[in-house]
C-alpha positions in Angstrom: 93.5 50.2 33.1 91.9 53.1 34.9 94.1 55.4 36.9 91.4 56.7 38.8 88.4 54.9 40.4 85.1 57.4 40.4 83.6 56.9 43.9 80.1 58.1 44.1 79.5 57.2 47.7 82.4 59.7 48.8 81.9 61.3 52.3 83.1 64.7 53.2 82.2 68.6 53.0 81.9 70.8 50.3 83.8 73.8 49.9 80.7 76.1 50.6 80.1 74.1 53.8 83.6 74.7 55.0 83.4 78.5 54.1 80.1 78.8 56.0 81.6 77.5 59.3 84.9 79.6 59.0 82.6 82.6 58.5 80.5 81.7 61.6 83.6 81.0 63.6 85.2 84.4 62.5 81.9 86.2 63.7 82.0 84.5 67.1 85.8 85.2 67.5 85.2 88.9 66.7 82.2 89.3 69.1 84.2 87.4 71.9 87.2 89.7 71.5 84.9 92.8 71.9 83.2 91.4 74.8 86.7 90.7 76.5 87.9 94.2 75.7 84.7 95.5 77.5 85.3 93.4 80.5 88.8 94.3 81.0 88.0 98.1 81.0 85.1 97.6 83.5 87.6 95.6 85.7 90.2 98.2 85.6 87.5 100.9 86.5 86.3 98.8 89.6 90.2 98.4 90.4 90.4 102.1 90.3 87.7 102.7 92.6 88.6 100.1 94.9 92.1 101.6 95.3 90.7 105.1 96.0 88.4 103.7 98.7 91.6 102.2 100.1 93.4 105.5 99.9 90.3 106.9 101.5 90.5 104.6 104.4 94.0 105.3 105.0 93.6 109.0 105.0 90.8 108.6 107.6 93.0 106.2 109.7 95.8 108.8 109.5 93.3 111.4 110.5 92.1 109.4 113.4 95.7 108.7 114.8 97.2 112.2 114.0 95.4 114.6 116.1 92.5 115.2 113.7 94.8 116.4 110.9 95.2 114.7 107.5 98.5 114.0 105.7 99.6 116.8 103.7 100.1 115.5 100.0 101.4 116.8 97.0 99.8 116.0 93.5 100.8 112.4 93.8 99.8 111.5 97.5 103.6 111.4 98.8 101.9 112.4 102.2 100.7 108.8 102.5 103.6 106.8 101.3 104.0 105.3 104.9 100.4 104.3 105.1 100.7 101.5 102.9 102.4 98.1 102.8 105.9 98.5 101.6 105.3 102.1 101.0 103.7 101.2 97.8 100.7 103.8 96.7 98.3 102.2 94.5 98.9 103.0 90.6 96.5 103.2 87.9 96.0 99.4 86.6 96.6 100.4 83.0 99.1 103.2 82.7 100.8 102.6 86.0 100.8 106.3 87.1 99.8 107.8 90.3 96.4 108.8 91.0 95.8 112.5 91.1 95.7 113.7 94.8 95.6 116.8 96.4 95.5 117.8 100.1 96.3 119.8 103.2 96.1 118.9 107.0 92.4 119.9 106.7 91.2 118.2 103.9 92.1 115.8 100.8 90.9 114.7 97.4 92.1 111.9 95.4 90.8 111.0 91.8 91.2 108.5 88.8 90.1 109.0 85.3 87.7 106.0 84.1 88.1 104.4 80.7 85.3 105.0 78.1 83.6 107.6 80.3 82.6 111.0 79.2 84.3 113.9 81.3 87.3 115.8 81.9 90.9 114.4 82.3 92.2 117.5 84.2 94.5 116.9 87.3 92.4 118.3 90.3 89.2 117.6 92.1 87.4 120.2 90.4 86.5 117.8 87.5 82.7 117.9 86.2 81.0 115.2 84.5 81.1 111.3 85.0 84.6 110.7 83.3 86.2 110.1 86.8 86.0 108.8 90.5 87.0 110.7 93.6 87.0 110.2 97.1 87.5 113.2 99.6 87.6 113.7 103.4 84.7 112.3 105.4 85.4 114.7 108.4 
């Protein structure tokens, strides 16, 4: 009596075929993860630029309503605190820290450091290079 019956017409995948498929899936996952990371950075940079444009609009509205004077600010835009809903100034989307802001009654400047860009990471509006995005007074 035979314990094992030999079946020549067995259907299935070989070990080599399975390994090839697993390798291809691994490569696709790696490519997808890196593309997702780049998309996240671009999204955060766009959010930073939008936040600063929103702050610029608030500064200019303040200027129009307050006898042609900007809100005096510290290094974190405290002078603009009342100009945003629920007194919440926009924060950097990644680190949740304040944007760099300087100003007086005559002018202002607000800046954000962009991700994966070449440039300085200083804390004033005298930055050079393309590693940041700044807005300043329009008047």
